[in-house]
C-alpha angles and dihedrals in degrees: 000000000000122000092248092051089051092050091051089052090057097262110153132208103255125193123189128189106208120197115196138172117253109245095227096039108033093181091063124079126213127197126227122183117209125188131179142129113279141164118252137251099018097036098203094177093055092045090051090051092049091049089052089049094052093046100043111023128073100218109090115224118253101180144334124216117186145177132190135192138180114244098195119039122199091244090059094060112089129174117215131185124210118231122197117209120196 
């Protein structure tokens, strides 16, 4: 699905700041920034990514901070019709 099609289906640009413990030094935290289109308020794409992280990566999650915004608002969509005058 194209990015425009996702935006028209109410996908929102979602950014997550993920703090995780380094596998070799568990007292140190590292930051990872994730960004993708997702559907609020359940955020299934982000949840799927975090599930993948917990199952496959060694660095245990510390915290996730996220924000989400609509890129196209209904008031910004306008339909126009072209008229041809002779």
